[in-house]
KEKE-3310 file (N, C-alpha, C; in steps of 0.2 Angstrom, whole numbers, plus 5000, padded with zeros to 4 digits):
npx = (5070:5086:5098:5112:5106:5105:5107:5098:5085:5068:5060:5062:5057:5054:5050:5044:5041:5047:5048:5056:5063:5079:5097:5100:5089:5092:5103:5097:5088:5097:5103:5092:5090:5101:5098:5088:5078:5067:5060:5049:5043:5036:5026:5022:5009:5001:4990:4988:4983:4992:5005:5017:5024:5021:5023:5023:5014:5010:5013:5022:5033:5036:5040:5052:5060:5061:5069:5081:5086:5094:5089:5088:5086:5075:5065:5064:5058:5044:5030:5021:5007:5002:4991:4989:4985:4976:4975:4986:4988:4979:4985:4997:4992:4985:4996:5003:4994:4993:5005:5006:4995:5001:5012:5005:4999:5009:5012:5021:5027:5022:5032:5044:5053:5056:5063:5065:5070:5078:5080:5084:5080:5072:5057:5048:5051:5047:5038:5046:5049:5037:5033:5029:5038:5045:5061:5071:5082:5092:5099:5113:5114:5120:5122:5120:5109:5092:5074:5068:5077:5079:5067:5067:5076:5070:5059:5063:5070:5083:5100:5109:5102:5101:5114:5113:5103:5108:5118:5111:5102:5099:5105:5094:5083:5086:5085:5071:5065:5070:5062:5049:5049:5045:5032:5014:5011:5023:5024:5013:5014:5026:5023:5015:5024:5032:5023:5021:5034:5036:5026:5032:5043:5037:5034:5047:5052:5047:5049:5048:5044:5031:5014:5000:4982:4967:4950:4939:4925:4915:4901:4887:4873:4860:4864:4875:4889:4895:4906:4919:4927:4943:4948:4960:4978:4986:4984:4975:4960:4958:4947:4939:4935:4924:4932:4944:4956:4957:4950:4955:4947:4938:4929:4933:4921:4913:4921:4921:4907:4907:4916:4910:4898:4904:4910:4901:4888:4878:4861:4854:4847:4856:4854:4848:4858:4868:4861:4863:4876:4887:4899:4916:4934:4951:4964:4980:4992:5010:5014:5003:4998:5002:5006:5014:5016:5001:4987:4971:4953:4941:4924:4909:4894:4879:4866:4855:4841:4835:4831:4846:4851:4852:4867:4880:4894:4908:4920:4935:4932:4929:4919:4905:4897:4886:4891:4890:4892:4896:4904:4916:4928:4933:4938:4949:4962:4960:4958:4962:4977:4975:4962:4954:4956:4951:4937:4935:4937:4926:4915:4917:4922:4931:4934:4937:4951:4952:4960:4968:4973)
npy = (4962:4967:4980:4992:5008:5022:5040:5043:5038:5043:5042:5038:5026:5025:5015:5014:5013:5021:5024:5029:5040:5035:5033:5022:5023:5035:5033:5025:5034:5043:5036:5034:5048:5049:5041:5046:5059:5063:5059:5048:5046:5034:5032:5021:5012:5023:5029:5024:5022:5031:5022:5012:5006:5012:5027:5040:5052:5051:5063:5069:5060:5063:5076:5074:5068:5078:5087:5081:5084:5095:5111:5110:5097:5094:5099:5090:5079:5070:5066:5051:5046:5030:5018:5002:4986:4970:4963:4959:4961:4972:4982:4984:4989:5000:5008:5011:5019:5029:5035:5039:5049:5058:5063:5069:5079:5087:5091:5084:5075:5059:5045:5038:5029:5019:5017:5006:5008:4999:4989:4973:4961:4952:4941:4951:4960:4956:4962:4970:4964:4964:4973:4975:4980:4990:4994:4985:4991:4984:4986:4982:4981:4995:5002:5001:5005:5004:5005:4999:4999:5012:5016:5009:5017:5029:5026:5019:5025:5023:5026:5027:5031:5044:5045:5033:5037:5048:5042:5035:5042:5055:5072:5081:5073:5070:5082:5084:5073:5075:5086:5081:5072:5079:5080:5076:5064:5056:5053:5045:5035:5029:5023:5013:5006:5001:4992:4983:4978:4971:4961:4954:4950:4941:4930:4926:4914:4904:4888:4889:4899:4911:4910:4919:4917:4925:4932:4942:4953:4959:4968:4973:4983:4989:5004:5006:5001:4990:4996:4996:5005:5005:5000:4997:4996:4987:5001:5009:5019:5019:5015:5000:4984:4972:4959:4946:4935:4918:4904:4889:4878:4881:4884:4894:4901:4900:4907:4920:4923:4923:4933:4944:4945:4947:4960:4969:4965:4963:4965:4952:4937:4922:4912:4919:4929:4920:4916:4927:4927:4931:4929:4924:4927:4925:4934:4937:4943:4945:4956:4962:4964:4973:4965:4955:4940:4937:4929:4932:4928:4933:4938:4941:4948:4951:4961:4965:4977:4981:4990:4995:4984:4985:4990:4987:4992:4982:4972:4972:4983:5001:5008:5005:5006:5011:5015:5026:5019:5027:5036:5029:5030:5043:5040:5032:5034:5032:5019:5003:4994:4984:4986:4995:4991:4978:4981:4988:4977:4969:4978:4986:4999:5008:5013:5000:4998:4994:4979:4978:4990)
npz = (4885:4890:4892:4893:4896:4885:4883:4873:4875:4876:4888:4905:4917:4934:4947:4963:4981:4990:5004:5017:5004:5000:4999:4990:4982:4977:4969:4959:4953:4948:4938:4930:4926:4918:4908:4900:4892:4899:4915:4923:4939:4947:4961:4972:4981:4984:4990:5003:5020:5033:5041:5051:5041:5030:5031:5025:5015:4997:4992:5001:4999:4986:4988:4995:4985:4976:4983:4982:4970:4958:4951:4937:4934:4941:4933:4923:4929:4932:4943:4947:4955:4961:4965:4974:4967:4968:4957:4946:4932:4929:4937:4929:4917:4922:4927:4915:4909:4918:4918:4904:4905:4914:4907:4896:4903:4906:4894:4887:4873:4867:4872:4861:4864:4879:4894:4908:4924:4937:4952:4954:4966:4973:4973:4974:4965:4953:4944:4936:4925:4917:4908:4893:4878:4884:4888:4899:4912:4922:4938:4948:4966:4974:4985:5003:5009:5015:5015:5026:5036:5037:5042:5054:5061:5061:5070:5081:5091:5095:5101:5091:5080:5074:5067:5059:5051:5044:5037:5028:5020:5008:5009:5008:5011:5024:5031:5029:5036:5049:5052:5051:5061:5072:5071:5075:5068:5068:5082:5085:5076:5080:5092:5087:5079:5089:5095:5085:5083:5095:5093:5082:5088:5097:5089:5086:5091:5084:5075:5062:5047:5050:5046:5045:5047:5042:5043:5033:5031:5020:5019:5011:5010:5001:4996:5005:5015:5028:5040:5052:5065:5070:5087:5092:5091:5077:5067:5074:5076:5062:5048:5044:5037:5045:5054:5058:5067:5062:5071:5080:5078:5068:5053:5039:5035:5047:5055:5050:5052:5066:5069:5063:5071:5084:5082:5077:5080:5071:5067:5061:5057:5058:5048:5038:5035:5030:5019:5011:5007:4995:4987:4989:4992:4991:4998:4996:4995:4998:5006:5012:5025:5040:5050:5046:5036:5031:5027:5021:5020:5011:5013:5005:5008:5002:5006:4999:4995:5007:5022:5031:5043:5062:5070:5082:5090:5096:5105:5096:5090:5089:5084:5074:5059:5045:5030:5016:5000:4989:4996:4999:4991:4994:5006:5006:5010:5024:5027:5034:5030:5016:5014:5007:4993:4994:4996:4984:4975:4978:4977:4966:4965:4958:4941:4929:4918:4901:4897:4886:4884)
capx = (5077:5090:5104:5114:5103:5109:5103:5094:5078:5064:5057:5064:5052:5057:5044:5045:5037:5051:5046:5056:5068:5086:5103:5100:5085:5095:5107:5093:5086:5103:5103:5086:5091:5106:5096:5082:5077:5062:5059:5043:5044:5030:5026:5018:5005:5001:4984:4987:4983:4999:5007:5024:5027:5019:5022:5022:5009:5014:5015:5028:5038:5038:5044:5059:5064:5063:5075:5088:5087:5095:5083:5087:5084:5068:5061:5064:5055:5037:5028:5015:5005:5000:4988:4990:4979:4977:4975:4993:4987:4976:4991:5002:4988:4984:5002:5005:4989:4994:5011:5004:4992:5005:5016:5001:4997:5015:5014:5027:5025:5022:5039:5046:5058:5055:5068:5063:5076:5076:5085:5080:5083:5069:5051:5044:5053:5046:5035:5050:5049:5030:5031:5031:5039:5049:5068:5073:5089:5093:5105:5115:5113:5127:5122:5117:5103:5086:5069:5066:5082:5078:5061:5068:5080:5065:5054:5065:5073:5090:5105:5113:5097:5103:5119:5110:5099:5113:5122:5107:5098:5102:5104:5088:5078:5087:5081:5064:5064:5071:5056:5043:5049:5042:5025:5010:5011:5028:5023:5008:5017:5032:5020:5012:5030:5034:5019:5022:5041:5034:5022:5037:5047:5034:5034:5053:5055:5044:5054:5047:5041:5024:5009:4994:4976:4962:4944:4936:4918:4912:4893:4883:4865:4858:4870:4879:4893:4897:4913:4921:4933:4948:4949:4967:4984:4988:4978:4970:4957:4957:4941:4941:4929:4924:4936:4949:4960:4954:4952:4958:4942:4933:4930:4934:4915:4911:4925:4918:4901:4908:4919:4904:4894:4908:4913:4896:4881:4873:4855:4851:4847:4862:4852:4847:4864:4871:4858:4866:4883:4887:4905:4922:4940:4957:4969:4986:4999:5014:5015:4997:4997:5008:5008:5018:5013:4994:4982:4964:4948:4936:4917:4905:4887:4875:4859:4849:4839:4832:4834:4851:4850:4855:4873:4883:4902:4910:4926:4940:4929:4927:4913:4902:4892:4884:4894:4888:4897:4899:4909:4922:4934:4936:4940:4954:4968:4958:4956:4967:4980:4972:4954:4951:4957:4946:4931:4935:4936:4919:4910:4918:4922:4935:4933:4942:4953:4952:4966:4972:4974)
capy = (4964:4971:4983:4998:5013:5028:5046:5043:5036:5048:5042:5033:5025:5022:5013:5012:5015:5027:5025:5035:5040:5035:5033:5017:5026:5041:5030:5023:5040:5046:5032:5036:5054:5049:5037:5049:5066:5064:5053:5047:5042:5031:5032:5015:5012:5030:5032:5020:5026:5031:5016:5012:5003:5018:5033:5046:5052:5051:5070:5070:5057:5067:5082:5071:5067:5085:5089:5077:5086:5102:5114:5108:5090:5094:5101:5084:5073:5070:5061:5048:5042:5023:5013:4995:4982:4963:4960:4962:4964:4978:4986:4985:4993:5007:5011:5014:5024:5035:5038:5043:5054:5063:5066:5073:5085:5091:5093:5080:5070:5052:5043:5033:5024:5020:5012:5005:5007:4996:4985:4966:4958:4946:4940:4957:4965:4952:4966:4974:4960:4964:4979:4973:4986:4994:4991:4985:4992:4981:4988:4979:4985:4998:5005:4996:5008:5001:5008:4996:5001:5019:5017:5007:5022:5034:5025:5015:5030:5021:5031:5028:5032:5050:5043:5029:5041:5052:5038:5031:5046:5061:5078:5084:5069:5070:5088:5083:5068:5078:5091:5077:5068:5083:5080:5071:5058:5052:5051:5040:5029:5026:5019:5007:5003:4997:4986:4978:4975:4966:4956:4950:4946:4935:4924:4924:4908:4898:4885:4890:4906:4911:4913:4920:4916:4929:4932:4948:4953:4965:4968:4978:4984:4994:5009:5006:4996:4990:4997:4997:5010:5000:5002:4995:4995:4992:5005:5012:5024:5018:5011:4993:4979:4968:4953:4944:4929:4911:4900:4883:4873:4885:4885:4902:4904:4900:4913:4926:4924:4925:4940:4949:4946:4950:4967:4973:4963:4964:4962:4948:4930:4919:4909:4925:4931:4915:4916:4933:4926:4932:4927:4924:4928:4924:4939:4934:4947:4944:4962:4965:4966:4975:4960:4949:4936:4936:4927:4933:4925:4939:4935:4946:4947:4957:4960:4968:4984:4982:4995:4993:4982:4989:4987:4989:4990:4978:4968:4976:4989:5006:5010:5001:5011:5010:5020:5026:5016:5032:5039:5025:5033:5048:5037:5027:5034:5031:5012:4999:4989:4983:4985:4998:4986:4973:4984:4989:4970:4966:4983:4989:5006:5011:5010:4995:5000:4988:4975:4979:4997)
capz = (4883:4895:4890:4896:4892:4883:4884:4867:4877:4877:4894:4909:4922:4940:4951:4970:4987:4993:5011:5013:4999:5003:4995:4985:4977:4973:4963:4953:4950:4944:4932:4926:4923:4913:4903:4896:4893:4905:4920:4927:4945:4949:4968:4973:4988:4984:4994:5009:5026:5036:5045:5051:5035:5025:5035:5021:5009:4991:4990:5005:4996:4980:4990:4997:4979:4973:4987:4980:4963:4956:4948:4930:4934:4944:4927:4919:4933:4934:4948:4945:4961:4959:4970:4973:4965:4968:4950:4943:4925:4930:4939:4923:4913:4925:4927:4909:4907:4922:4915:4898:4907:4917:4901:4892:4907:4906:4887:4884:4868:4869:4870:4856:4867:4886:4898:4915:4928:4943:4955:4954:4971:4975:4970:4974:4959:4947:4940:4932:4918:4915:4904:4886:4874:4888:4889:4907:4914:4929:4941:4954:4972:4975:4992:5008:5012:5014:5018:5032:5040:5039:5046:5061:5064:5063:5075:5087:5097:5097:5102:5085:5075:5070:5063:5054:5046:5040:5032:5023:5016:5005:5014:5008:5014:5031:5034:5029:5041:5055:5053:5051:5067:5077:5070:5079:5064:5070:5089:5084:5072:5084:5097:5083:5077:5095:5096:5079:5085:5100:5089:5078:5093:5100:5085:5083:5093:5080:5071:5054:5046:5053:5041:5049:5043:5045:5038:5033:5029:5016:5020:5008:5011:4997:4994:5010:5017:5035:5042:5059:5067:5075:5093:5095:5086:5072:5063:5079:5073:5055:5047:5042:5036:5051:5053:5063:5066:5062:5077:5079:5077:5064:5045:5037:5035:5054:5058:5047:5055:5073:5069:5061:5077:5089:5081:5075:5082:5065:5068:5056:5059:5055:5042:5033:5033:5026:5012:5008:5005:4987:4985:4993:4988:4995:4997:4999:4993:5004:5010:5013:5032:5044:5055:5043:5031:5033:5021:5023:5016:5011:5012:5003:5010:4999:5010:4995:4996:5013:5027:5035:5050:5067:5072:5088:5090:5102:5104:5094:5086:5093:5081:5068:5055:5038:5026:5009:4995:4985:5000:5000:4987:4998:5013:5004:5015:5031:5028:5036:5026:5009:5014:5001:4988:4995:4995:4977:4972:4978:4975:4959:4967:4953:4934:4926:4911:4896:4898:4880:4883)
cpx = (5080:5097:5106:5110:5108:5104:5098:5086:5074:5061:5061:5059:5056:5051:5047:5040:5040:5049:5051:5062:5075:5091:5103:5095:5088:5100:5103:5090:5091:5103:5098:5087:5096:5104:5091:5081:5071:5061:5052:5044:5037:5030:5020:5014:5004:4995:4983:4987:4990:4999:5014:5028:5026:5018:5021:5017:5013:5017:5022:5034:5040:5042:5051:5063:5066:5069:5081:5090:5089:5089:5082:5084:5076:5063:5060:5060:5048:5035:5021:5012:5001:4997:4990:4984:4981:4978:4981:4992:4984:4981:4995:4998:4987:4990:5004:5000:4991:5000:5010:5000:4996:5010:5011:4999:5003:5017:5020:5024:5026:5029:5039:5050:5057:5060:5065:5069:5074:5081:5081:5084:5079:5062:5047:5046:5051:5042:5039:5050:5042:5028:5034:5032:5044:5056:5069:5081:5090:5099:5107:5115:5120:5127:5118:5111:5097:5080:5067:5071:5081:5072:5062:5072:5075:5061:5057:5068:5080:5095:5108:5108:5099:5109:5117:5107:5104:5117:5117:5103:5101:5101:5097:5082:5080:5084:5074:5062:5065:5065:5050:5043:5047:5035:5021:5010:5017:5027:5018:5011:5023:5029:5018:5018:5032:5030:5020:5029:5040:5031:5027:5041:5044:5034:5042:5056:5051:5049:5053:5044:5034:5020:5003:4988:4970:4956:4942:4929:4916:4904:4890:4876:4863:4864:4874:4883:4895:4904:4914:4926:4937:4949:4956:4972:4984:4982:4973:4967:4955:4950:4944:4935:4930:4928:4941:4952:4955:4955:4953:4953:4936:4935:4931:4927:4912:4915:4923:4912:4902:4911:4914:4900:4898:4909:4907:4889:4876:4867:4851:4852:4853:4860:4851:4853:4868:4868:4860:4873:4884:4893:4911:4928:4946:4962:4975:4993:5003:5015:5009:4995:5003:5010:5012:5014:5006:4990:4975:4959:4942:4929:4913:4898:4883:4868:4853:4848:4835:4835:4840:4850:4854:4862:4875:4890:4903:4917:4932:4938:4927:4921:4911:4897:4892:4887:4892:4893:4900:4904:4916:4928:4937:4939:4946:4960:4966:4957:4963:4970:4977:4965:4951:4951:4952:4939:4930:4934:4929:4914:4911:4918:4926:4934:4939:4944:4953:4959:4971:4973:4981)
cpy = (4969:4974:4989:5004:5019:5034:5047:5041:5043:5048:5037:5032:5022:5021:5011:5015:5021:5029:5024:5034:5040:5034:5028:5020:5031:5038:5028:5029:5044:5042:5033:5043:5054:5045:5040:5056:5068:5058:5053:5043:5040:5029:5027:5016:5020:5033:5028:5025:5026:5025:5016:5009:5009:5024:5040:5046:5052:5058:5072:5066:5060:5073:5080:5070:5073:5088:5086:5080:5093:5104:5111:5101:5090:5095:5095:5078:5075:5065:5058:5044:5035:5019:5006:4991:4974:4960:4964:4965:4971:4983:4988:4990:5000:5011:5014:5019:5030:5038:5042:5049:5060:5066:5071:5080:5090:5094:5090:5075:5063:5049:5037:5027:5025:5015:5012:5003:5004:4991:4978:4963:4952:4946:4947:4962:4961:4957:4970:4970:4960:4969:4978:4980:4991:4991:4991:4986:4990:4983:4984:4984:4988:5002:5001:4999:5004:5005:5005:4998:5008:5020:5014:5013:5028:5033:5022:5019:5027:5026:5032:5030:5039:5048:5038:5032:5045:5048:5035:5035:5052:5067:5081:5080:5069:5076:5087:5078:5071:5083:5086:5073:5072:5084:5075:5064:5054:5049:5045:5034:5026:5021:5012:5003:4998:4991:4981:4975:4970:4960:4952:4947:4940:4929:4922:4917:4902:4895:4885:4897:4906:4914:4913:4919:4921:4928:4939:4948:4960:4964:4974:4978:4990:4998:5010:5000:4996:4991:4998:5003:5006:5004:5001:4995:4988:4995:5008:5018:5024:5015:5005:4989:4975:4962:4952:4938:4922:4907:4893:4878:4876:4884:4892:4905:4905:4906:4919:4928:4926:4932:4946:4950:4949:4957:4971:4971:4964:4961:4959:4941:4926:4915:4914:4928:4926:4915:4922:4933:4926:4929:4927:4925:4928:4930:4938:4937:4947:4950:4965:4968:4968:4970:4954:4946:4934:4935:4928:4930:4930:4936:4941:4945:4953:4956:4963:4975:4985:4988:4992:4990:4986:4986:4990:4987:4987:4975:4973:4983:4995:5009:5005:5005:5009:5016:5020:5023:5022:5036:5036:5028:5039:5046:5033:5028:5034:5024:5008:4995:4990:4983:4989:4994:4980:4975:4985:4982:4968:4971:4987:4997:5010:5008:5005:4997:4993:4985:4976:4986:4999)
cpz = (4888:4892:4894:4892:4890:4883:4878:4869:4878:4885:4898:4915:4928:4945:4958:4975:4990:5000:5016:5007:5002:4997:4989:4980:4973:4967:4957:4950:4946:4937:4927:4922:4917:4907:4898:4897:4898:4909:4923:4933:4948:4957:4970:4980:4989:4989:5000:5015:5029:5041:5046:5045:5029:5028:5032:5016:5003:4989:4995:5002:4989:4982:4992:4991:4976:4977:4985:4973:4963:4952:4941:4930:4937:4938:4923:4922:4934:4939:4947:4951:4958:4965:4969:4971:4966:4962:4947:4936:4925:4932:4933:4919:4915:4926:4921:4907:4912:4920:4909:4900:4910:4912:4898:4896:4907:4899:4884:4879:4870:4867:4865:4859:4875:4889:4905:4919:4935:4946:4957:4960:4974:4971:4970:4969:4953:4942:4935:4925:4915:4910:4897:4882:4878:4889:4897:4907:4921:4932:4947:4960:4973:4981:4997:5011:5010:5018:5025:5038:5042:5043:5053:5064:5066:5069:5082:5093:5099:5097:5095:5079:5071:5065:5058:5049:5041:5035:5027:5018:5013:5010:5014:5012:5022:5034:5034:5035:5048:5057:5054:5058:5073:5076:5074:5075:5067:5077:5088:5081:5076:5089:5093:5081:5083:5096:5091:5080:5090:5097:5086:5083:5096:5096:5083:5086:5089:5076:5064:5053:5047:5047:5045:5044:5046:5040:5038:5030:5026:5016:5017:5009:5007:4994:5000:5012:5024:5036:5049:5059:5072:5081:5096:5089:5083:5069:5068:5076:5066:5054:5044:5041:5042:5049:5059:5062:5066:5068:5075:5076:5072:5057:5044:5037:5042:5057:5056:5051:5062:5073:5068:5067:5082:5088:5080:5077:5077:5067:5063:5058:5055:5048:5037:5031:5029:5019:5008:5006:4998:4984:4990:4989:4993:4993:5000:4997:4999:5009:5012:5020:5035:5049:5052:5038:5033:5027:5024:5018:5017:5009:5011:5004:5007:5002:5005:4997:5002:5017:5031:5042:5056:5068:5079:5089:5097:5100:5102:5091:5091:5090:5075:5065:5048:5034:5019:5004:4991:4989:5001:4997:4991:5004:5012:5009:5022:5032:5030:5030:5019:5009:5009:4995:4988:4994:4987:4973:4972:4976:4969:4960:4961:4946:4932:4919:4907:4896:4892:4879:4882)
residu = (MET:ILE:HIS:ARG:PRO:SER:ALA:SER:HIS:ASP:LEU:ALA:VAL:LEU:VAL:GLY:ARG:PHE:GLN:PRO:PHE:HIS:ASN:ALA:HIS:GLN:VAL:LEU:LEU:ARG:ARG:ALA:LEU:ASP:ALA:ALA:ARG:HIS:VAL:ALA:VAL:VAL:ILE:GLY:SER:ALA:PHE:GLN:ALA:ARG:SER:PRO:LYS:ASN:PRO:PHE:SER:TRP:GLN:GLU:ARG:ALA:ASP:MET:ILE:ARG:LEU:ALA:LEU:ASP:GLU:ALA:ASP:ARG:ALA:ARG:VAL:LEU:PHE:VAL:PRO:MET:ARG:ASP:HIS:PHE:ASP:GLU:GLU:ARG:TRP:PHE:VAL:GLU:LEU:ARG:LEU:ALA:VAL:ASP:ALA:ALA:LEU:ALA:LEU:GLN:GLY:VAL:ALA:SER:PRO:ALA:SER:THR:VAL:LEU:VAL:GLY:HIS:VAL:LYS:ASP:ALA:THR:ARG:ASP:TYR:LEU:HIS:GLY:PHE:ASP:GLY:TRP:THR:LEU:HIS:ALA:ILE:GLU:ARG:VAL:HIS:SER:ALA:SER:ALA:ALA:THR:VAL:ARG:GLU:ALA:LEU:PHE:SER:GLY:ALA:LYS:ASP:ALA:PRO:GLU:ALA:LEU:SER:ARG:ALA:VAL:PRO:ALA:GLY:THR:LEU:GLY:PHE:LEU:GLN:SER:TRP:MET:LYS:THR:PRO:HIS:HIS:ALA:ALA:LEU:ALA:GLN:GLU:TRP:GLU:MET:LEU:ARG:GLN:HIS:ASP:ALA:SER:TRP:SER:VAL:ALA:PRO:TYR:PRO:VAL:VAL:LEU:VAL:THR:VAL:ASP:CYS:VAL:VAL:ARG:CYS:GLY:GLU:HIS:VAL:LEU:LEU:ILE:ARG:ARG:GLY:HIS:ALA:PRO:GLY:LYS:GLY:LEU:ARG:ALA:VAL:PRO:GLY:GLY:PHE:LEU:GLU:LEU:ARG:GLU:THR:THR:LEU:GLN:SER:ALA:LEU:ARG:GLU:LEU:GLU:GLU:GLU:THR:HIS:LEU:ASP:LEU:PRO:PRO:ALA:GLU:LEU:LEU:ALA:CYS:LEU:ALA:SER:THR:GLU:VAL:PHE:ASP:ARG:PRO:ASP:ARG:SER:GLN:ARG:GLY:ARG:THR:ILE:THR:HIS:GLY:HIS:PHE:PHE:ASP:LEU:GLY:ASP:ARG:HIS:PRO:PRO:ALA:VAL:ARG:ALA:ASP:ASP:ASP:ALA:ALA:ALA:ALA:GLU:TRP:ILE:PRO:VAL:GLN:ALA:LEU:THR:SER:LEU:GLU:ASP:GLN:LEU:LEU:ASP:ASP:HIS:PHE:GLN:MET:LEU:ASP:HIS:PHE:LEU:GLY:LEU:LEU:PRO:ARG:PRO:PRO:ILE:ASP:ALA)
# end
């Protein structure tokens, strides 16, 4: 059901990544504040590692939004960090539970009426139609600002970047960004942004949209999992599961075995490793990789309870090591792209809520 909301709603929900918060977001937030007594701002991709696409922590994004509010409105807004999931149904359930928990923590009664405020522009906003029982207030785009344009101004070093930023973001966000651009985070991400820009330019001559195919390997041995530390951008210094690009004359399994050997030199005979292949999964969310549309084939190898075989980093890996599975949740914001979600899928790192919650 879609209709123009009124202030009689108990709760308005606004979902976004806000990387960073800009003027179009501010319009949506104002509509949400006009629609209900309380507003839950759900900050997506909340625990991702910093990258040119996700440069700010969820706490920094919450601070930007607070800076756009007066004191009275700040008291009406609560922030709900939300991680991404491959399983869309799980994401819907966990988002509702997270909003309920945030309301309870603030002593706010369970809402009798909830309105979801959003801007429907393409398939990435299909989720707005997935909340049964919530009224959707779909708003036409009323400002040209976009997060991608703001990030380009942040990292490109173009002469007109300061002017572009001032046109696209609220004054409070502008001050925040100007201070943030003096930090080491900005310098490192600007280098990575340029590398990714050159990567995109190299594919610009292709006569069709480029879809890349990769493989990734989740290797568990007892209570440990094999991770590498990336030696090159994108994600230089971040942890990742071993993997890489599919070569022309390989199957995805052959590619997975080759990448595992090249990056980790896992000391296990190929036949024995093949016998440990427990499952495979395709991870194909359109925005899962910084390098554009990239579909990866995940391979889960369970080596059982043996002593972890020796490993040695090589190729794209600066390090290869066995990490305790119980330590992975504390490393979530240090993992490349969606590799934490991949690990969670195969290893069950996070509790699964009941689908009928």
